ChimeraX commands (.cxc) that place a marker at each C-alpha (Angstrom):
marker #1 position -14.23,-6.49,-0.47 radius 0.5
marker #1 position -14.67,-8.75,-3.44 radius 0.5
marker #1 position -12.01,-10.91,-5.00 radius 0.5
marker #1 position -10.54,-9.11,-8.01 radius 0.5
marker #1 position -11.37,-10.65,-11.34 radius 0.5
marker #1 position -8.45,-12.75,-12.53 radius 0.5
marker #1 position -8.90,-11.11,-15.95 radius 0.5
marker #1 position -8.50,-7.58,-14.61 radius 0.5
marker #1 position -5.62,-5.75,-16.21 radius 0.5
marker #1 position -2.80,-5.31,-13.69 radius 0.5
marker #1 position -2.19,-1.77,-14.96 radius 0.5
marker #1 position -5.78,-0.85,-14.05 radius 0.5
marker #1 position -5.30,-2.24,-10.56 radius 0.5
marker #1 position -1.97,-0.47,-10.09 radius 0.5
marker #1 position -3.43,2.84,-11.27 radius 0.5
marker #1 position -6.32,2.44,-8.85 radius 0.5
marker #1 position -4.06,1.57,-5.92 radius 0.5
marker #1 position -1.63,4.40,-6.74 radius 0.5
marker #1 position -4.41,6.85,-5.88 radius 0.5
marker #1 position -5.05,5.33,-2.42 radius 0.5
marker #1 position -4.16,7.15,0.75 radius 0.5
marker #1 position -2.27,5.26,3.43 radius 0.5
marker #1 position -5.30,4.36,5.53 radius 0.5
marker #1 position -7.29,3.00,2.60 radius 0.5
marker #1 position -4.36,0.94,1.32 radius 0.5
marker #1 position -3.71,-0.41,4.82 radius 0.5
marker #1 position -7.36,-1.29,5.42 radius 0.5
marker #1 position -7.67,-3.07,2.09 radius 0.5
marker #1 position -4.41,-4.93,2.74 radius 0.5
marker #1 position -5.82,-6.15,6.07 radius 0.5
marker #1 position -8.91,-7.42,4.23 radius 0.5
marker #1 position -6.77,-9.16,1.60 radius 0.5
marker #1 position -4.79,-10.94,4.30 radius 0.5
marker #1 position -8.00,-12.04,6.05 radius 0.5
marker #1 position -9.44,-13.41,2.82 radius 0.5
marker #1 position -6.24,-15.30,2.01 radius 0.5
marker #1 position -6.08,-16.72,5.53 radius 0.5
marker #1 position -9.68,-17.94,5.31 radius 0.5
marker #1 position -8.84,-19.91,2.19 radius 0.5
marker #1 position -11.47,-21.50,0.02 radius 0.5
marker #1 position -10.55,-19.52,-3.09 radius 0.5
marker #1 position -9.51,-21.13,-6.32 radius 0.5
marker #1 position -5.93,-20.71,-7.47 radius 0.5
marker #1 position -6.58,-17.88,-9.93 radius 0.5
marker #1 position -8.53,-15.85,-7.37 radius 0.5
marker #1 position -5.89,-16.49,-4.71 radius 0.5
marker #1 position -3.12,-15.32,-7.03 radius 0.5
marker #1 position -5.06,-12.21,-8.04 radius 0.5
marker #1 position -5.69,-11.42,-4.39 radius 0.5
marker #1 position -2.03,-12.01,-3.52 radius 0.5
marker #1 position -0.93,-9.64,-6.32 radius 0.5
marker #1 position -3.36,-7.00,-5.09 radius 0.5
marker #1 position -1.96,-7.43,-1.58 radius 0.5
marker #1 position 1.57,-6.94,-2.87 radius 0.5
marker #1 position 0.53,-3.73,-4.64 radius 0.5
marker #1 position -1.26,-2.48,-1.53 radius 0.5
marker #1 position 1.78,-3.24,0.65 radius 0.5
marker #1 position 4.01,-1.35,-1.78 radius 0.5
marker #1 position 1.63,1.63,-1.65 radius 0.5
marker #1 position 1.74,1.62,2.16 radius 0.5
marker #1 position 5.54,1.51,2.05 radius 0.5
marker #1 position 5.57,4.49,-0.33 radius 0.5
marker #1 position 3.44,6.52,2.07 radius 0.5
marker #1 position 5.61,5.57,5.03 radius 0.5
marker #1 position 8.81,6.43,3.14 radius 0.5
marker #1 position 7.34,9.81,2.24 radius 0.5
marker #1 position 6.37,10.48,5.85 radius 0.5
marker #1 position 9.83,9.41,7.03 radius 0.5
marker #1 position 11.44,11.81,4.54 radius 0.5
marker #1 position 9.24,14.68,5.70 radius 0.5
marker #1 position 10.19,14.04,9.34 radius 0.5
marker #1 position 13.89,13.82,8.47 radius 0.5
marker #1 position 13.66,17.04,6.46 radius 0.5
marker #1 position 11.89,18.81,9.32 radius 0.5
marker #1 position 14.51,17.64,11.81 radius 0.5
marker #1 position 17.34,18.73,9.50 radius 0.5
marker #1 position 15.69,22.11,8.93 radius 0.5
marker #1 position 15.27,22.60,12.67 radius 0.5
marker #1 position 18.91,21.62,13.26 radius 0.5
marker #1 position 20.01,24.09,10.56 radius 0.5
marker #1 position 17.94,26.83,12.19 radius 0.5
marker #1 position 19.52,26.09,15.58 radius 0.5
marker #1 position 23.02,26.10,14.09 radius 0.5
marker #1 position 22.44,29.48,12.48 radius 0.5
marker #1 position 21.45,31.19,15.72 radius 0.5
marker link #1:1,2 radius 0.2
marker link #1:2,3 radius 0.2
marker link #1:3,4 radius 0.2
marker link #1:4,5 radius 0.2
marker link #1:5,6 radius 0.2
marker link #1:6,7 radius 0.2
marker link #1:7,8 radius 0.2
marker link #1:8,9 radius 0.2
marker link #1:9,10 radius 0.2
marker link #1:10,11 radius 0.2
marker link #1:11,12 radius 0.2
marker link #1:12,13 radius 0.2
marker link #1:13,14 radius 0.2
marker link #1:14,15 radius 0.2
marker link #1:15,16 radius 0.2
marker link #1:16,17 radius 0.2
marker link #1:17,18 radius 0.2
marker link #1:18,19 radius 0.2
marker link #1:19,20 radius 0.2
marker link #1:20,21 radius 0.2
marker link #1:21,22 radius 0.2
marker link #1:22,23 radius 0.2
marker link #1:23,24 radius 0.2
marker link #1:24,25 radius 0.2
marker link #1:25,26 radius 0.2
marker link #1:26,27 radius 0.2
marker link #1:27,28 radius 0.2
marker link #1:28,29 radius 0.2
marker link #1:29,30 radius 0.2
marker link #1:30,31 radius 0.2
marker link #1:31,32 radius 0.2
marker link #1:32,33 radius 0.2
marker link #1:33,34 radius 0.2
marker link #1:34,35 radius 0.2
marker link #1:35,36 radius 0.2
marker link #1:36,37 radius 0.2
marker link #1:37,38 radius 0.2
marker link #1:38,39 radius 0.2
marker link #1:39,40 radius 0.2
marker link #1:40,41 radius 0.2
marker link #1:41,42 radius 0.2
marker link #1:42,43 radius 0.2
marker link #1:43,44 radius 0.2
marker link #1:44,45 radius 0.2
marker link #1:45,46 radius 0.2
marker link #1:46,47 radius 0.2
marker link #1:47,48 radius 0.2
marker link #1:48,49 radius 0.2
marker link #1:49,50 radius 0.2
marker link #1:50,51 radius 0.2
marker link #1:51,52 radius 0.2
marker link #1:52,53 radius 0.2
marker link #1:53,54 radius 0.2
marker link #1:54,55 radius 0.2
marker link #1:55,56 radius 0.2
marker link #1:56,57 radius 0.2
marker link #1:57,58 radius 0.2
marker link #1:58,59 radius 0.2
marker link #1:59,60 radius 0.2
marker link #1:60,61 radius 0.2
marker link #1:61,62 radius 0.2
marker link #1:62,63 radius 0.2
marker link #1:63,64 radius 0.2
marker link #1:64,65 radius 0.2
marker link #1:65,66 radius 0.2
marker link #1:66,67 radius 0.2
marker link #1:67,68 radius 0.2
marker link #1:68,69 radius 0.2
marker link #1:69,70 radius 0.2
marker link #1:70,71 radius 0.2
marker link #1:71,72 radius 0.2
marker link #1:72,73 radius 0.2
marker link #1:73,74 radius 0.2
marker link #1:74,75 radius 0.2
marker link #1:75,76 radius 0.2
marker link #1:76,77 radius 0.2
marker link #1:77,78 radius 0.2
marker link #1:78,79 radius 0.2
marker link #1:79,80 radius 0.2
marker link #1:80,81 radius 0.2
marker link #1:81,82 radius 0.2
marker link #1:82,83 radius 0.2
marker link #1:83,84 radius 0.2
marker link #1:84,85 radius 0.2
view
């Protein structure tokens, strides 16, 4: 993974990340964390990487919230089916 260009439009980055599946967002987030932990980046690159990491973390949370909702809905539907029998 390369460090995002500090001049990249945030809207472009957000639109790109919004299309990521959970696994891709998670994997890229892991890479972002590794790069930040290694250090050696200038301030602008570090900030751009941090912002990308925040967007990736938000995308992961969206996927997890969606999965949680699906599980809750399935449990509720099953409970409704049992109650109706």
